[in-house]
N, C-alpha and C positions, 0 to 999 in steps of 0.2 A: 558686180562691181562697176563703178563708173570711172571712166578715163576721160580726162579733159585734154583735148588736142588743140594746140594753137599753131596756126601756120602764119608765117610772116607776110605771105601774100594771101589776102582774104578771098581771092578769086580762084583758088585751087578748087576744082570740083569735088563735092562731097563724095562722089562715086570713087574718085582716085584715093581719097583718104580712107574710105571704107575698104577698098581693095588692098591697100597697104596693111591695114589693121588685120584683115583676114589671114595674112601670112603668119601672124604670131598669136592671135587670140580669136575667139569665136564672138562675132558681133551679134548682139541680140536687139533687134529693132532699129528704128531710125534715130539719127542723132538729134540733139536739141541744141539750137544756137544759144549762146550766152550773150545777152545784151546788157548795155549799161542802163543807168537810170532814165536816159532819154529814149531808150528803145533802139539804140544804134548797135549793130553787131560789129565787133572788132576782131574777128578772125578766130574766136574760140568756140568750140563745140564740145558737147559731152556725149559720149557713147557708152551704152550699157554693154559690157563684155564679160566673157568667162575666160579665165586663164586656162591654158591647156596643160595637161599633165606632162611632165618631162622628168624622168628619173635622174637625169644629169643636171637639171636646172636647180637654181637656188630654191630651197624649201619644196622641191619636187614639182615646180611649175616652170613653164617657159615664161620669161619676163619680156614684155615688149620693150623695144629700145626707147630711151628717153629722148633722143634726138634722131631725126630722120630727114631724108631728102626724097622728094617726089619730083623727078626731073630736076630742074634748076631751083625749085622752091624748097626752102628749108622750114622745118617745124620742130616742135617738141611736144611731149605729152607728159602728164603726171597723173598720179592717182594716190589715194590714201595709203600710207605705210609703204610707199615706194622705196625700193632698195637703192643704194648708191649705184651710179652708172658711170662706167669708164668710157669717155669719148674716144680714147685711143684704140681699144680693141672691141668696143661696143658690146661688152658683157656686163651683166649686173653683179653686184656684190662687192665692188671695190671702185676706187677713183683712179684717174689717170696718173696722178703723182706717185702711185705705188705700183704701176703696171710696167712690166718688162716685155710684154708681148708686142711684136711688130706684125700688124694684121692689115691686109688689103681691104679697103672699103668697097672695092669692085667685086672681087670673087670671094671675099670673106675667108681667105686662106692665110695662114701665118707665113712669115719669112720675107715679105716684100710689101711695099706701099703701092697704092693705087696708081701713082704716076709711073711706076715700073711694071705694071701688070700686063701680062701677055694674053690673058683670057679675053674672050669676047665680052663686050659691054652687055649689061643686063638692063632690061626695061623696068623702070620703077612702077609702071602701070600694070602690066600683065605678068611680069616676072620672067618672060622669055629672053633667051640670049640672042644676040645678033642685031639688035636695034635699040634705040633709045626712046624715051617717052614721046618726044616730039614727032617721031616717025610712026608711033603706034596708032 
C-alpha cells in the first residue's frame, strides 16, 4: 500500500518521518518525493508500507494516525480507503464530533489532557521518554 505524507515544514528530515512511520506500519523501501509540474517538491512524499495486524484494530489492522507531530513540526498522511480519524482521541473509525474520550496526546492514556499530564515527555524521534526531539 502507498501512504502519502505531507509535512507543513518541508525541511523535516526523511529519516524522522520514516522513524515515525515505523512505529505503526512496516516501511518497504525508500520514499518518493511528489513534485509539481515544474519539478518543485512541496513537502509531500509517498511511502510503500504494510499495515501491521492488530486484532483490536479496525478491520484487524493497526491504522496509522492521520495527523501527527514530529517535534514542533506537524503533518498528515492519507492513503486509499482510509478510515475516518478522530483528532481528539487519535483513533480510527470515527470522527471527533462523535467522540466522548478524553485522551492525553503525550502519554496516550485516557482521563486527562496533555496540558495536565504528569508523565515524562516522549521524544518524537526515537520514542524514548525523558527528552524531546530537539535534545535527541
